[in-house]
C-alpha positions in Angstrom: 62.1 -30.5 -36.7 63.1 -28.4 -39.7 64.0 -25.4 -37.6 66.4 -27.5 -35.5 68.1 -28.8 -38.7 68.4 -25.2 -40.0 69.9 -24.1 -36.7 72.3 -27.1 -36.7 73.5 -26.3 -40.2 74.1 -22.7 -39.4 71.3 -21.4 -41.7 69.7 -19.7 -38.7 71.9 -17.4 -36.6 69.9 -15.8 -33.8 72.7 -13.5 -32.7 72.7 -11.8 -36.2 69.3 -12.5 -37.6 67.3 -10.8 -34.9 68.9 -7.4 -35.1 66.1 -4.9 -35.8 67.3 -1.5 -36.7 64.7 1.1 -36.2 64.9 4.8 -37.0 65.2 5.4 -33.2 68.1 3.0 -32.7 70.0 4.3 -35.8 69.6 7.8 -34.5 70.8 6.8 -31.0 73.8 4.9 -32.5 74.7 8.0 -34.5 74.6 10.2 -31.3 76.8 7.7 -29.5 79.4 7.6 -32.3 79.5 11.4 -32.5 79.9 11.8 -28.8 82.6 9.1 -28.7 84.5 10.8 -31.5 84.2 14.2 -29.8 85.4 12.8 -26.5 88.4 11.0 -28.1 89.6 14.3 -29.7 89.7 16.0 -26.3 91.7 13.2 -24.5 95.4 12.7 -24.0 97.0 9.4 -24.8 96.6 8.0 -21.2 92.9 8.9 -21.2 92.4 7.4 -24.7 93.9 4.2 -23.4 91.5 4.2 -20.5 88.6 4.9 -22.9 89.7 2.0 -25.1 89.7 -0.3 -22.1 86.3 1.0 -21.0 85.0 0.3 -24.6 86.4 -3.2 -24.5 84.8 -4.0 -21.2 81.5 -2.5 -22.3 81.5 -4.6 -25.5 82.2 -7.8 -23.4 79.4 -6.9 -21.0 77.1 -6.3 -23.9 77.8 -9.7 -25.5 77.2 -11.4 -22.1 73.9 -9.6 -21.7 72.8 -10.5 -25.2 73.7 -14.2 -24.6 71.7 -14.1 -21.3 68.7 -12.5 -22.9 68.7 -15.0 -25.7 68.9 -17.9 -23.2 66.1 -16.5 -21.1 63.9 -15.8 -24.2 64.5 -19.3 -25.6 63.6 -20.9 -22.3 60.5 -18.8 -22.0 59.4 -19.7 -25.5 59.9 -23.4 -24.7 57.9 -23.1 -21.5 55.1 -21.4 -23.4 55.1 -24.1 -26.0 55.0 -26.8 -23.3 51.9 -25.2 -21.8 50.3 -24.9 -25.2 51.0 -28.6 -26.0 49.9 -29.8 -22.6 46.7 -27.8 -22.9 47.1 -26.1 -19.5 44.5 -23.5 -18.6 44.4 -20.7 -16.0 
């Protein structure tokens, strides 16, 4: 029950606590940032506006996906625990 209390009081924040940054992800994020900056420097104002709207939509989609993955993973973990507690076997 302690974990639920910690979650309730905001001491556990799954959306920020679970971010694992590996060398691979840091490198990929660097490439993305570099390519984005290079693209922006070649665009006119209208294209920059379109790119900004694209970025906004991508960010929103990413947040929705993260929320859905969290929900799925939480439910999966709960189902696993129920099976463990019920002693179900294959």
